[in-house]
Each structure stands twice: as C-alpha cells, then as structure tokens.
C-alpha positions as CSV (number, residue, x, y, z in Angstrom):
1,X,-235.9,-51.6,-16.7
2,X,-237.9,-49.8,-14.0
3,X,-234.9,-49.5,-11.8
4,X,-232.9,-47.8,-14.5
5,X,-235.7,-45.3,-15.2
6,X,-235.9,-44.4,-11.5
7,X,-232.1,-44.0,-11.3
8,X,-232.2,-41.7,-14.4
9,X,-234.9,-39.6,-12.8
10,X,-232.9,-39.2,-9.6
11,X,-229.8,-38.2,-11.6
12,X,-231.8,-35.5,-13.5
13,X,-233.1,-34.1,-10.2
14,X,-229.6,-34.0,-8.8
15,X,-228.3,-32.3,-11.9
16,X,-231.0,-29.6,-11.8
17,X,-230.4,-29.0,-8.1
18,X,-226.7,-28.6,-8.8
19,X,-227.5,-26.1,-11.5
20,X,-229.6,-24.1,-9.2
21,X,-226.9,-24.1,-6.5
22,X,-224.4,-22.9,-9.2
23,X,-226.8,-20.0,-10.2
24,X,-226.8,-18.7,-6.6
25,X,-223.1,-19.0,-6.1
26,X,-222.3,-15.5,-7.6
27,X,-221.2,-13.0,-4.9
28,X,-223.1,-10.1,-6.5
29,X,-221.4,-6.8,-7.0
30,X,-224.2,-4.4,-7.4
31,X,-224.3,-1.3,-9.6
32,X,-227.0,1.0,-8.3
33,X,-230.1,1.7,-10.5
34,X,-230.2,4.6,-12.8
35,X,-232.9,6.0,-15.2
36,X,-231.5,3.7,-17.8
37,X,-231.4,0.4,-15.9
38,X,-232.5,-1.2,-12.5
39,X,-229.9,-2.3,-9.9
40,X,-227.6,-4.6,-11.8
41,X,-224.9,-7.1,-10.8
42,X,-221.6,-6.3,-12.6
43,X,-220.5,-10.0,-12.5
44,X,-223.5,-12.0,-13.6
45,X,-225.9,-9.3,-14.9
46,X,-228.7,-10.2,-12.6
47,X,-231.1,-7.3,-12.0
48,X,-233.5,-6.4,-9.2
49,X,-235.9,-3.5,-8.5
50,X,-236.9,-0.8,-11.0
51,X,-235.2,2.0,-12.8
52,X,-234.8,5.2,-10.9
53,X,-236.3,8.6,-11.8
54,X,-234.5,10.9,-14.1
55,X,-231.9,13.3,-12.6
56,X,-232.9,16.7,-14.0
57,X,-230.6,19.7,-14.2
58,X,-232.2,23.2,-14.2
59,X,-235.9,23.2,-15.0
60,X,-236.0,26.9,-15.8
61,X,-238.2,27.5,-18.9
62,X,-235.7,29.8,-20.5
63,X,-232.9,27.2,-20.5
64,X,-234.2,23.7,-19.6
65,X,-231.5,21.0,-19.1
66,X,-231.8,17.3,-20.0
67,X,-231.4,14.4,-17.6
68,X,-227.8,14.4,-16.4
69,X,-227.7,10.6,-16.8
70,X,-229.4,9.8,-20.1
71,X,-229.7,13.2,-21.8
72,X,-233.5,12.9,-22.4
73,X,-235.9,15.8,-22.0
74,X,-238.9,13.6,-22.2
75,X,-241.0,14.0,-19.0
76,X,-239.2,17.2,-18.0
77,X,-241.6,19.5,-16.2
78,X,-240.6,23.1,-17.0
79,X,-240.9,25.6,-14.3
80,X,-242.3,29.1,-15.2
81,X,-241.8,32.2,-13.2
82,X,-245.1,34.0,-13.3
83,X,-245.5,37.7,-12.9
84,X,-247.1,38.8,-9.7
85,X,-250.0,40.7,-11.5
86,X,-250.9,38.1,-14.1
87,X,-250.0,34.7,-15.5
88,X,-247.2,35.7,-17.9
89,X,-243.8,34.1,-17.4
90,X,-241.0,36.7,-16.9
91,X,-238.5,34.3,-18.5
92,X,-240.1,33.0,-21.7
93,X,-243.1,35.2,-22.0
94,X,-245.6,32.3,-22.0
95,X,-249.0,33.9,-21.6
96,X,-251.8,31.8,-20.0
97,X,-254.3,34.7,-19.5
98,X,-257.8,34.5,-20.9
99,X,-258.2,35.5,-24.6
100,X,-259.9,38.8,-23.5
101,X,-256.6,39.8,-21.8
102,X,-254.2,38.5,-24.5
103,X,-255.9,39.8,-27.6
104,X,-255.4,43.6,-26.9
105,X,-251.6,43.0,-26.3
106,X,-251.2,40.8,-29.4
107,X,-253.1,43.4,-31.5
108,X,-250.8,46.2,-30.4
109,X,-247.7,44.1,-31.0
110,X,-248.8,43.2,-34.5
111,X,-249.6,46.8,-35.4
112,X,-246.3,48.0,-34.0
113,X,-244.4,45.3,-35.9
114,X,-246.1,46.3,-39.1
115,X,-245.5,50.0,-38.7
116,X,-241.8,49.4,-37.9
117,X,-241.4,47.2,-41.0
118,X,-243.3,49.8,-43.1
119,X,-240.9,52.5,-41.8
120,X,-237.8,50.3,-42.6
121,X,-239.1,49.6,-46.1
122,X,-239.7,53.2,-46.8
123,X,-236.0,53.9,-46.1
124,X,-234.8,50.9,-48.1
125,X,-237.2,51.2,-51.1
126,X,-238.1,54.9,-51.1
127,X,-241.9,54.3,-50.7
128,X,-242.1,51.8,-53.5
129,X,-243.5,48.6,-52.1
130,X,-243.3,45.2,-53.8
131,X,-245.8,42.4,-53.5
132,X,-243.3,40.7,-51.1
133,X,-243.2,43.9,-49.0
134,X,-246.9,44.0,-48.6
135,X,-247.0,40.3,-47.8
136,X,-244.4,40.9,-45.0
137,X,-246.4,43.8,-43.6
138,X,-249.6,41.6,-43.6
139,X,-247.6,38.8,-41.9
140,X,-246.5,41.1,-39.2
141,X,-250.1,41.4,-37.9
142,X,-251.5,38.1,-38.9
143,X,-248.9,36.0,-37.2
144,X,-249.7,37.7,-33.9
145,X,-253.5,37.2,-34.2
146,X,-254.2,34.1,-36.3
147,X,-254.4,31.8,-33.3
148,X,-257.3,33.8,-31.9
149,X,-259.6,32.3,-34.6
150,X,-259.7,29.1,-32.6
151,X,-259.5,30.7,-29.2
152,X,-262.3,30.8,-26.6
153,X,-263.7,34.3,-25.7
154,X,-266.1,34.8,-22.9
155,X,-266.9,38.2,-24.3
156,X,-269.0,37.5,-27.4
157,X,-268.7,41.1,-28.8
158,X,-264.9,40.9,-28.6
159,X,-264.9,37.5,-30.2
160,X,-266.9,38.8,-33.2
161,X,-264.7,41.9,-33.6
162,X,-261.5,39.9,-33.2
163,X,-262.5,37.5,-35.9
164,X,-263.7,40.3,-38.2
165,X,-260.3,42.0,-37.9
166,X,-258.5,38.8,-38.6
167,X,-260.7,38.3,-41.7
168,X,-259.7,41.8,-42.9
169,X,-256.1,40.6,-42.8
170,X,-256.9,37.5,-44.7
171,X,-258.7,39.6,-47.3
172,X,-255.5,41.7,-47.6
173,X,-253.6,38.6,-48.7
174,X,-256.4,37.7,-51.2
175,X,-256.3,41.2,-52.7
176,X,-252.6,40.7,-53.6
177,X,-253.8,38.5,-56.5
178,X,-254.6,41.8,-58.2
179,X,-251.4,43.5,-57.2
180,X,-250.0,45.9,-59.8
181,X,-253.4,46.7,-61.3
182,X,-256.0,49.4,-60.7
183,X,-258.2,46.8,-59.1
184,X,-255.6,46.3,-56.4
185,X,-255.9,49.9,-55.3
186,X,-259.7,49.7,-55.3
187,X,-259.9,46.4,-53.5
188,X,-257.2,47.0,-50.8
189,X,-256.9,50.7,-50.3
190,X,-260.6,51.6,-50.9
191,X,-262.2,48.6,-49.3
192,X,-260.2,46.2,-47.2
193,X,-258.0,48.7,-45.4
194,X,-260.9,51.0,-44.9
195,X,-263.0,48.3,-43.2
196,X,-260.0,47.3,-41.1
197,X,-259.7,50.8,-39.7
198,X,-263.5,50.8,-38.9
199,X,-263.2,47.5,-37.0
200,X,-260.1,49.0,-35.2
201,X,-262.3,51.9,-34.0
202,X,-264.9,49.5,-32.6
203,X,-262.2,47.5,-30.9
204,X,-260.8,50.7,-29.4
205,X,-264.2,51.4,-27.9
206,X,-264.1,48.0,-26.1
207,X,-260.6,48.6,-24.8
208,X,-258.1,51.5,-25.3
209,X,-255.4,50.2,-27.7
210,X,-252.1,51.1,-26.2
211,X,-248.9,51.4,-28.3
212,X,-245.4,52.8,-27.7
213,X,-245.1,56.5,-27.9
214,X,-243.2,56.3,-31.2
215,X,-246.2,54.6,-32.8
216,X,-249.0,56.8,-31.4
217,X,-249.3,58.9,-34.6
218,X,-249.7,55.7,-36.7
219,X,-252.5,54.5,-34.4
220,X,-254.2,58.0,-34.4
221,X,-254.1,58.0,-38.2
222,X,-255.8,54.6,-38.4
223,X,-258.5,55.5,-35.9
224,X,-259.2,58.8,-37.5
225,X,-259.6,57.1,-40.9
226,X,-262.0,54.6,-39.4
227,X,-264.1,57.3,-37.8
228,X,-264.3,59.2,-41.1
229,X,-265.3,56.0,-42.9
230,X,-268.1,55.5,-40.3
231,X,-269.3,59.1,-40.8
232,X,-269.2,58.8,-44.6
233,X,-271.2,55.6,-44.3
234,X,-274.0,57.5,-42.6
235,X,-274.1,59.9,-45.6
236,X,-274.2,57.0,-48.1
237,X,-277.0,55.3,-46.1
238,X,-279.3,58.2,-46.6
239,X,-279.0,58.3,-50.4
240,X,-282.1,57.3,-52.3
241,X,-282.5,58.2,-56.0
242,X,-286.0,59.1,-57.2
243,X,-287.1,59.1,-60.9
244,X,-287.7,62.9,-61.3
245,X,-288.5,63.5,-65.0
246,X,-288.1,62.1,-68.5
247,X,-286.1,64.4,-70.8
248,X,-285.5,64.1,-74.4
249,X,-282.1,62.7,-73.6
250,X,-283.2,60.1,-71.1
251,X,-284.6,59.8,-67.5
252,X,-283.1,62.0,-64.7
253,X,-282.7,60.5,-61.2
254,X,-282.1,62.8,-58.3
255,X,-281.3,62.7,-54.5
256,X,-280.8,65.2,-51.8
257,X,-278.1,64.4,-49.2
258,X,-277.0,66.1,-46.1
259,X,-273.5,66.3,-44.7
260,X,-274.3,64.7,-41.4
261,X,-270.7,64.7,-40.3
262,X,-268.6,67.4,-38.5
263,X,-266.2,67.4,-41.5
264,X,-265.8,69.9,-44.3
265,X,-265.0,68.1,-47.6
266,X,-262.9,70.0,-50.1
267,X,-264.4,67.6,-52.6
268,X,-266.7,64.5,-52.4
269,X,-267.4,62.0,-55.2
270,X,-269.8,59.1,-55.6
271,X,-269.5,56.3,-58.2
272,X,-273.0,55.1,-58.9
273,X,-273.5,51.8,-60.7
274,X,-276.7,50.9,-62.6
275,X,-277.4,47.1,-62.4
276,X,-279.6,44.6,-64.2
277,X,-281.7,41.9,-62.6
278,X,-278.6,39.6,-62.4
279,X,-276.4,42.3,-60.7
280,X,-274.4,43.0,-63.8
281,X,-273.2,46.6,-64.2
282,X,-274.9,48.3,-67.2
283,X,-273.6,51.8,-66.7
284,X,-271.5,53.9,-64.2
285,X,-272.1,57.5,-63.2
286,X,-269.7,59.7,-61.3
287,X,-271.3,62.4,-59.1
288,X,-269.1,65.2,-57.7
289,X,-269.5,68.2,-55.3
290,X,-267.0,70.6,-53.8
291,X,-266.7,72.6,-50.6
292,X,-269.3,70.6,-48.7
293,X,-269.8,72.0,-45.2
294,X,-271.3,70.2,-42.2
295,X,-275.1,70.1,-42.2
296,X,-275.2,71.4,-45.8
297,X,-277.8,69.8,-48.1
298,X,-277.0,69.2,-51.7
299,X,-278.9,67.8,-54.7
300,X,-277.2,65.2,-56.9
301,X,-278.6,63.8,-60.1
302,X,-277.7,61.8,-63.2
303,X,-279.5,61.1,-66.5
304,X,-279.5,57.8,-68.4
305,X,-281.2,56.2,-71.4
306,X,-280.4,52.7,-70.1
307,X,-283.2,50.7,-68.5
308,X,-281.9,49.1,-65.2
309,X,-283.2,47.3,-62.1
310,X,-281.3,48.8,-59.2
311,X,-278.7,51.4,-58.2
312,X,-275.6,50.7,-56.2
313,X,-273.2,53.2,-54.6
314,X,-270.0,51.4,-55.6
315,X,-267.5,53.8,-54.4
316,X,-267.1,57.1,-52.4
317,X,-264.0,59.3,-52.4
318,X,-263.2,62.6,-50.8
319,X,-260.6,65.0,-49.7
320,X,-260.4,67.0,-46.5
321,X,-258.7,70.4,-46.2
322,X,-255.0,70.2,-45.3
C-alpha cells in the first residue's frame, strides 16, 4: 500500500514536470508593446513587460490630435503658443494673466458685443426691443464677466468695483420681471442703468477703458451719463427740508439747493416721498425748476396736511440743452 502511494506521487511529479516542459516549448513570435497591450506572443498569448506610452499626433491647442494607436485624448498635454508680451495663447486665446489684467479686456469685449447687438437689433426691429432682446444684450456683457465673481484680485478696489458692476448686470435681469410696465422704466433706466454707468466711470479712473474706434461714441455716452449722475448726486445730498410755517392749508416744508455742477439744466425735477414709521409712502410731491444755471441757488417747497415721519428723494430727472 505504501509502495503504491509512493509510485503515484512520483507519477504526479513526472506529469507536472512534463506539463511545465510543454509550456515552455512555444517558440514565441512577439508583437511589440503598444499603448493598448504589453509585448505579446502571437502564438500562445504570453505577455511580458508593460504597455508603451501613447503615440500622440499634433499637440497644438488649436487642433489637438488623439493617440494614433488607440484614439484616446486622455493624458494629452496640449501645447500653447504664448505671446511674447503676456501669457495669452496666440492660437486658442487662453488667457492665464492675473485677474487685474484680464478684467479690463473682458469688460471692453462685453460692452462692444452688447453695442453691436443693440445696433443690429435697431436695424431689425426699428428700435422696439422685446424682453428677449434685452436679455440677449444683458447676456452679451454678463457672459464675459460672470467668472470674475469667483476670481482672485490682488487689487481690492478693483475687486469691489468689478463685483459691483457684475451685480448691476444681475439686477438688470431681475428688472425684467417688470418688463412692459412703467415700473420697468423706473427700475432699469432710472436706477440700474444709471448706477452701472457710475461704476463704469469709477472703473475708468482705475484703468482707461479701451474700445474699438467704432464704439468710442457709445463708451463716451455711458461715461458722460455716469459723470452727470455723480454730479446730480452731489446736489441731492445737500437737500434738507425744514418745517417753515403752518398755513391754513397744511404745513410748508422748504429747502435751498445750489447747482454745484458745471451743467445748465433746461429743467430739473425731484420726486419727494413722505414716509411713515414703517417706510410706507403716504404722499408724493413733484418739485420742478427750469433754466437752472451752474452755482445758482433756488428754493423749493411743498405743503402737506399729512403727518409723516421722514422725507425721501425717490427720483430725480432732468434735461440738458441740446
């Protein structure tokens, strides 16, 4: 019994040895390694070594080519061709400059795109803009600037002004909820757009905004509007109504204001709101004056029977000589 077991063990060892000899008997025909497979025997499939690196075609950023063997683009390192004066690729336009250098260019691009769209729409629609038209014009600027909300500025003043300008564009979208009503005109034209032009003036003081020659009149118009708004704000800031006298028809409130600007106003109006403790409007007064010269002082007054808590200058409007 022991002899048979020993003989069986020897036979198994011989069989295993024969199997190993048979596995090594293949005269390998090797196919060289590629990015898909290591070096492989075409007869038995045995492999050795590792896969090779991809074989890339052109790595130009404008027209990158996949691996000529497997067709993948994963792992492809695109080669940019940078301008000599700054890190902007001459092929694809990728811009890796600091935010302080990129923002002025994107601002100018957004303004020009908006003005061109505005010009095209005037031709197509004869000055009648739809809600979709306004949305497209807001998009023209916002798409160029939105990413700067999360960008890193070293210049804190520029960062604050850039975010303020972007916020004006977001408020422009919000104002469209009132499109087609009188409130739309008051909210967008008389508030949001005016504030946008003021911020543009402040940005222009930090860096001269440069646009193509065909758009220079558009830029000048916006900057002039912003400067006028700033000057009018100095007028409004000096207004303080005093309780002058009690008449038989109510109480009269009066203020003296000076045209502290260099502008002559053909006419100038103020909309004054009388508010209660909760800020609710109890009454509205419209004050008007005409032919207002620089440095000229005028007295404005209104009379009301309504008791109120505070006075707010809700709106100012004016016309300059042609």
